[in-house]
C-alpha positions as CSV (number, residue, x, y, z in Angstrom):
1,M,39.8,-7.4,-10.9
2,T,40.6,-7.0,-7.3
3,K,38.2,-7.7,-4.4
4,D,38.0,-4.0,-3.7
5,E,37.1,-3.3,-7.3
6,Y,34.5,-6.1,-7.2
7,D,33.0,-4.8,-4.0
8,K,32.8,-1.3,-5.4
9,L,31.1,-2.4,-8.6
10,V,28.6,-4.7,-6.8
11,G,27.8,-1.9,-4.4
12,Q,27.1,0.4,-7.3
13,K,24.7,-2.2,-8.8
14,H,23.0,-2.6,-5.5
15,D,22.5,1.2,-5.3
16,Q,21.0,1.1,-8.8
17,I,18.7,-1.7,-7.8
18,R,17.5,0.2,-4.7
19,E,16.8,3.3,-6.8
20,L,14.8,1.3,-9.4
21,E,12.8,-0.4,-6.6
22,H,12.1,3.1,-5.2
23,Q,10.9,4.3,-8.6
24,I,8.7,1.3,-9.0
25,D,7.2,1.8,-5.6
26,Q,6.4,5.5,-6.5
27,L,4.8,4.5,-9.8
28,T,2.7,1.8,-8.0
29,K,1.6,4.3,-5.4
30,Q,0.6,6.8,-8.1
31,Y,-1.2,4.1,-10.0
32,C,-3.2,3.1,-7.0
33,E,-4.1,6.6,-6.0
34,E,-5.3,7.5,-9.5
35,N,-7.2,4.3,-10.4
36,S,-8.7,3.0,-7.1
37,S,-12.4,3.6,-6.6
38,L,-11.6,4.5,-2.9
39,K,-9.1,7.1,-1.9
40,I,-6.9,7.6,1.1
41,G,-9.0,9.4,3.8
42,D,-12.3,8.0,2.6
43,K,-14.7,7.0,5.3
44,I,-15.9,3.4,5.0
45,R,-18.0,0.7,6.7
46,F,-16.4,-2.7,6.8
47,D,-17.1,-5.7,9.0
48,N,-19.9,-3.7,10.7
49,K,-17.4,-1.0,11.7
50,Q,-16.7,2.5,10.5
51,G,-13.2,3.6,9.7
52,I,-10.9,5.4,7.3
53,I,-8.7,4.2,4.4
54,T,-5.1,4.9,5.3
55,S,-3.3,3.4,2.3
56,I,-3.9,1.5,-1.0
57,R,-1.8,-1.1,-2.6
58,L,-1.9,-3.7,-5.4
59,S,-2.7,-7.2,-4.4
60,I,-0.1,-9.9,-4.8
61,L,-1.9,-10.9,-8.0
62,G,-1.2,-7.4,-9.3
63,Y,-4.6,-6.6,-10.9
64,S,-6.8,-5.6,-8.0
65,F,-6.5,-3.3,-5.0
66,E,-6.2,-3.9,-1.3
67,Y,-6.8,-1.3,1.3
68,V,-5.4,-0.6,4.7
69,W,-7.8,1.0,7.1
70,K,-8.2,2.1,10.7
71,P,-11.5,1.4,12.4
72,L,-13.0,4.0,14.6
73,K,-13.1,3.1,18.3
74,K,-16.1,3.8,20.5
75,D,-14.4,7.0,21.8
76,G,-14.0,8.3,18.2
77,S,-10.2,7.7,18.0
78,L,-8.6,5.5,15.3
79,G,-7.7,1.9,16.1
80,C,-5.0,-0.3,14.7
81,E,-4.4,-0.6,11.0
82,K,-6.1,-3.6,9.3
83,L,-5.8,-5.0,5.8
84,I,-8.8,-5.5,3.5
85,R,-7.7,-8.1,1.0
86,Y,-8.7,-8.1,-2.6
87,Y,-11.3,-10.8,-2.1
88,Q,-13.0,-8.8,0.7
89,V,-13.2,-5.5,-1.2
90,Q,-16.8,-6.1,-2.4
91,N,-17.8,-5.9,1.3
92,I,-16.7,-2.3,1.7
93,E,-19.4,0.4,1.9
94,K,-18.3,4.0,1.3
95,I,-19.9,6.4,3.8
């Protein structure tokens, strides 16, 4: 096997890995959207602030959800995204 052949085969394997990672990401996203008690776009109250859920993901432990949300500013616009970790989820109040 030449270096060029090796590089080509390794490149193909890397492409396959990237495709599998993309498929896993899509399955995880679908699982989160279908099984989470909160949905993207839900209005919530957390840490004495109102905001909106912008994304859902699995925690690093893999068996509970974490939420990304944007709190509402005083002028009604959305603030910066913040993470609600799996151990903080019980403090979320759906509005």
